[in-house]
C-alpha positions in Angstrom: -0.1 0.0 -0.2 1.4 3.2 -0.9 2.1 5.8 1.7 0.5 8.9 1.4 2.8 11.9 0.5 3.5 14.7 3.2 3.2 18.5 2.2 5.6 20.5 2.5 4.4 23.6 5.1 3.7 26.8 3.0 6.2 29.4 3.5 5.3 31.9 5.3 4.3 35.6 4.2 7.4 37.8 3.9 6.0 40.5 6.8 5.3 37.1 9.1 8.2 36.2 8.2 10.1 39.2 9.4 7.8 38.5 12.6 9.3 35.6 13.3 12.9 36.9 13.1 12.3 39.9 15.2 12.6 38.3 18.8 15.8 37.9 17.9 16.7 41.3 17.3 14.3 43.1 19.5 16.3 41.5 22.4 19.2 42.7 20.6 18.0 46.0 20.6 16.7 45.9 24.3 20.2 45.3 25.1 21.5 47.9 23.7 19.4 50.5 24.9 20.1 48.9 29.0 23.3 50.0 28.2 22.9 53.0 27.4 21.1 53.8 30.1 23.4 52.4 32.4 25.8 54.7 31.1 23.6 58.2 30.5 22.1 57.6 33.7 23.2 59.9 36.9 25.1 58.3 40.2 23.3 58.2 43.1 26.5 60.7 44.6 25.8 62.7 41.0 22.0 62.9 42.0 23.0 64.2 45.6 25.4 66.8 44.6 22.5 68.2 42.2 20.3 68.1 45.0 22.2 70.5 47.0 23.1 72.8 44.5 27.0 71.7 43.9 28.0 72.6 39.7 31.0 70.1 38.5 34.3 71.1 39.4 33.3 72.5 42.8 34.5 70.9 45.9 31.4 71.6 48.4 28.0 72.3 47.9 26.6 76.1 48.1 26.1 76.3 51.5 27.8 73.7 53.1 29.2 73.6 56.7 32.6 74.1 55.1 31.8 77.2 53.0 30.1 79.2 55.9 33.0 78.0 58.4 35.2 80.2 55.5 32.9 82.8 55.6 31.1 83.1 58.9 29.3 86.6 57.5 27.3 84.2 54.8 25.6 82.8 57.8 24.4 85.8 59.6 25.7 89.3 59.0 26.3 91.2 61.6 23.7 94.0 62.9 25.7 97.4 64.1 24.5 99.9 66.0 26.9 102.6 65.9 26.4 105.5 68.7 27.6 109.1 68.4 30.1 111.2 70.8 29.3 113.9 73.0 30.7 117.0 70.6 28.4 116.0 67.4 25.0 113.6 66.4 24.9 110.7 63.4 25.2 113.6 60.8 28.3 114.6 61.4 30.8 114.4 58.4 33.1 112.2 60.5 29.9 110.0 61.7 28.8 109.6 58.4 32.0 108.4 56.7 32.6 105.7 59.6 29.3 104.8 58.6 30.0 103.9 55.4 33.6 102.6 56.3 31.9 100.2 58.9 29.6 98.7 56.8 31.7 97.9 53.9 34.1 96.3 56.5 31.9 94.1 58.4 29.4 93.2 55.1 26.9 94.3 57.9 23.3 93.5 57.1 23.1 97.4 58.5 24.7 100.0 60.2 22.1 101.6 62.2 23.0 105.6 63.8 20.8 107.6 65.7 20.6 111.0 67.6 20.7 110.7 71.4 17.5 112.9 72.9 19.7 115.9 73.9 20.6 116.7 70.1 17.5 114.9 68.0 16.0 117.1 66.0 18.4 119.6 65.4 18.3 120.5 69.5 22.2 121.3 70.4 21.7 120.7 74.2 24.4 119.5 76.6 25.3 115.8 77.0 23.9 114.5 80.1 25.3 111.8 81.8 25.8 108.3 79.9 23.6 106.8 82.2 20.6 108.8 81.4 21.3 107.8 77.4 21.1 104.1 78.5 17.3 103.9 77.7 17.1 106.0 74.8 19.6 103.7 73.5 18.1 99.9 74.3 15.1 101.5 72.8 17.2 102.1 69.3 18.8 98.4 69.5 15.1 96.9 69.7 14.1 98.5 67.0 16.8 97.5 64.9 16.8 94.0 66.2 13.4 94.3 65.5 14.0 94.5 61.7 16.7 92.2 61.3 16.1 89.2 63.6 18.6 86.2 63.8 21.1 88.5 63.3 23.9 89.0 65.8 23.8 92.6 67.3 27.3 94.1 67.3 27.7 97.3 69.2 30.3 100.4 68.4 30.2 103.8 69.5 32.0 106.8 69.3 33.9 108.2 72.5 30.6 108.8 75.0 28.7 106.1 72.4 31.1 103.4 73.2 31.1 104.2 76.7 26.9 104.2 76.6 27.3 100.7 75.0 29.9 99.3 77.5 27.0 100.0 79.9 24.5 98.4 77.9 26.6 95.1 77.3 27.3 94.9 80.9 24.2 94.8 82.2 21.5 92.1 81.6 18.6 92.5 79.0 20.3 92.6 75.7 22.2 90.1 73.7 25.3 91.6 72.7 28.0 89.7 70.3 30.7 91.9 70.7 31.3 95.6 71.1 34.0 98.6 69.5 34.8 101.6 70.9 36.1 104.0 68.6 38.1 106.4 71.3 37.2 105.2 74.9 37.0 108.5 77.0 38.4 106.0 79.8 39.4 109.5 82.0 36.8 111.9 82.9 37.0 115.7 82.7 38.3 115.9 85.7 40.9 113.3 85.1 39.6 110.3 87.2 39.8 106.9 86.1 36.3 105.4 84.5 36.7 102.0 84.8 33.9 100.4 86.7 32.2 100.2 83.4 34.5 98.2 81.3 35.3 95.7 84.3 31.3 94.8 84.3 31.6 94.3 80.8 30.0 90.4 79.5 30.6 90.8 76.2 34.3 90.8 74.0 35.6 94.2 73.1 37.8 96.0 71.1 39.2 99.3 71.5 40.4 101.5 68.7 42.5 104.2 70.1 44.8 107.0 69.1 48.1 107.0 70.4 47.9 111.0 71.2 44.5 110.7 72.8 44.8 112.2 76.2 41.6 111.0 77.1 42.4 107.7 77.4 46.2 107.0 78.0 47.2 103.5 76.5 49.1 102.4 79.8 46.2 103.2 82.0 43.9 101.3 79.2 46.2 98.5 79.8 46.7 98.1 83.2 42.4 97.9 83.1 42.1 95.3 80.9 44.3 92.9 82.8 41.1 92.6 84.9 38.8 92.1 82.0 37.2 88.7 82.2 36.1 88.4 78.5 38.0 88.5 75.3 39.7 91.7 74.7 42.0 93.6 72.4 43.4 97.1 71.6 44.0 99.1 67.7 46.8 101.8 68.1 46.5 104.6 65.6 49.8 106.0 65.5 49.4 109.9 65.8 45.8 109.5 66.3 43.9 111.8 68.1 40.6 111.1 70.6 38.6 111.2 67.2 41.7 109.0 65.3 43.2 111.7 63.5 46.6 112.2 62.4 48.5 115.0 63.4 50.0 117.0 60.0 53.1 116.5 61.2 52.7 113.0 62.5 54.8 110.4 60.3 54.3 106.7 59.0 51.2 105.9 57.3 48.6 108.4 56.1 44.7 108.5 57.5 43.4 106.6 54.9 46.3 103.8 55.3 45.6 104.2 59.4 41.6 103.8 58.7 42.1 101.0 56.5 44.1 98.6 59.6 41.2 99.6 62.1 38.8 98.7 59.5 41.0 95.4 59.0 41.0 94.8 62.5 37.6 95.4 63.5 36.3 93.1 60.8 38.9 90.2 62.2 37.5 91.0 65.9 33.6 90.7 65.0 34.6 87.3 62.9 36.1 85.9 66.2 33.6 87.2 68.6 30.9 85.5 66.5 33.0 82.2 65.9 33.5 82.3 70.1 30.0 82.6 70.4 29.0 79.6 68.7 
């Protein structure tokens, strides 16, 4: 008996043949795509750096602890309240000039100046005792602090203004980070030594004094500072008077150079005081 002939399967249409062969090619494409995604996908470290604001080539992200340590003012710029002396109010050219210089040197959020009541609004009365100016000074401080919360307070004063600043810094009720005295009046009109205010200080203090200042002999100031319990430093303007102004015959550095040196010391001292209080 003759066996029936097997029929040979018909060849699929060209499009079906391509579909049959596609899986192997598709697997190859998927493999290549996967390799590309692995190469292009950023690492976890790269994602973290991008999140922190780190640009390629930078060592530390913006706002990092290392950056803030290298630039403490970026974390919290100081608020400076600058008080005038007995002889002139805040509109005097000396005060206006030093306000600008302090703002530039300290990178302060603001340098606030004001007038004590006895010479405000064009008044020309005689200055009272420093103790009687404390209340109005505190009011100016409170107003400034309310406008710049979170910024460390630095009190700067010229002559009488520096004495009132030290009185405030030596009593409770005001959080003061540092005091800078521009020509501190250590001796009164009768020549008596006014050191008790300094001995009660609870805040780091810097004295910027002229070497020719009769109201604050440097030898007397040094004796007083030995008894202070807080960090203190002295910057001497060679040939300078009570207003830090050099005499015409004074040699050495020019007035501008002496002022710049003093400002550099002021900025360094404030930075040190803020760092130590952290």
